[in-house]
N, C-alpha and C positions, 0 to 999 in steps of 0.2 A: 755466650756468644754475642762478641760486642757485633754491629751492624754502622756503628759509621768510619769513617775511609778515614785515611790519612793523607797525606800528600808526599812521604816517604814512602807508601807501602810498593808502589811497580819495584823499587828500588831494591828495596829488602827482599820482595817476592822475589825477582829474578839474581840476586845475589845467594839469596837459600837453593834457589831452585839446581843452580851449578852446582852447589854441596859444598864451594869454596868456604873455609872461615870468615866469620863477616869483620868489616874490618871496626878497630872501639867504636867510631861515631855511631854505627848501624848499631853495635850492639848495649848504646847506651840508652838510645833511640826505642831498643827494643823493648828495656827497662822501666822506662815513662810511659810507652804506648802500648794499650792492650790490643785494638784494633790489630795493630802490626803482628804483635808480641802471640797474638791467633793465630795469624798467617799464616808466619813464617815455621810457627810450632805445625801445623797441616803439611804445609811441604815438605818438611822433615818427616812429619809420618808417612808420606806418600813413597818419599824417597825408600825409605826404610821397607817399606812394604813391595815397593816394583823390584828390588834388590835381593829381597828373602828368595830361594828356591823353590819353585815348585814341586810339589808331592805329585807323584805318578796318580791317578786316580785313572781306579780300572770301575771299567762299566762291567754292570751283572749279565750273566748268558741272557742271550736274548729267548734262550727255551725257558728259564725263570722267568722274566718280562712279559712274559704271552699266556704261562700260568695263571700269574698274578692277576693280569687281565681279564682272561677268563673266569677266575672265581670270582673278583670282583664285580662283575658282568652278571654271572648266576644268582652272586647275592644279593642284589638289586632288582634280579627277576623275583627273587624270593619274596623280599619285601615287599613289592608292588602286589604281587598273588596273594601276599600274607597281608594285606592293608583292610579290605574288607572286611576279611575273618576277625581282626584285631576291631574292628568297628560295631561288628556285630556283637562282640565278645562286654564291651560295654554298656550298649541295646539291654542283650540280655541279667545283665547284674541291675541296668534299671529298672527294667521289666518285672525281676527281683523280689524287688525292693517295693514296686507299687504292690505287686499283689499280697506282697505280708502284708503294707500299709489295708489294704480292701478287707485282708482277712482279716485282722483283726477290729477292724470297723463294722464290718457286720456282726462277727461270733464275738463282739466285748464283754455284752449279758452274760451271755454264756459259759464265757472265759471265769469273770469276773465272782460271778455262782459256784462254777467248776472249782474256784481255789480258796473263797470265803468255806466250802463245804469242805475241801481236805483240810487245811490248816488245824478245825477243830478238833478232826477227826485225827489227828496224829496226837496232839494232845489228851484226846480224854482218855477215860478210863479204860482196860483191858478188858472188861466186860461188854463196851458199848459196842453194838454193831456197825461199821462203817460206812457210811452213804456212797454210794455205787457212781461214780462220773462219769457222766455222758461218751462212750466210746468212741463215737465219733469226733468230736471238740478236742478228746487228747490226741486220735491220730493228727486231724490237722494240725496241732499244736504242734504233735512233733514233728510233721514234715516241713511246717514252716522255721521250726527251730532250727532242725537241720539244712535246711536249702538256706538261709541268713548265715549261719556258719559259714556253713560249704562255699558260698559267695565272697566272704568275707576273707576266709583264708586264701581262699584264689588272690582276692585283691589282694593282701600283704604279700604275697607271695611275689606274684608279676611288681608290686612297687618295691622288693628288696632285691628283684634281680634287676631293675632296672626300666623292664619292659614296658611300651606306652600301653594304653587301653584300649 
């Protein structure tokens, strides 16, 4: 849209607003002046728009509007009530990961020893008796792996569903 004005613009806008055909001199001016041409096209468009018949619009049933408003209010209340729970889920995930890290730091030497004993026993000859791993370390390792796996699955499920943490 051009922003400069033309001295002939008021006459052209008045003639275009009347809806009558423009005189040849004004038509020639419209071909040479982009500002007047844009203004005249806008006036013609608005005239066509105002002469178009208005489609009757039916308002929805008031009971449906009220029901939707109540439903939206209830959903908002549910979201507000669930916000602390959602926040707590994130805290739980963080606490689980921190506890796993603390466990791994605390039991690292035992885990390394258990793995180093388990690998040669799987490869060793069948006549050799395998060494027994510490059952408490195995239990902690399995519980830690299960809890981390469950937290990852829950986080992925919530992420794919689009819910916040």
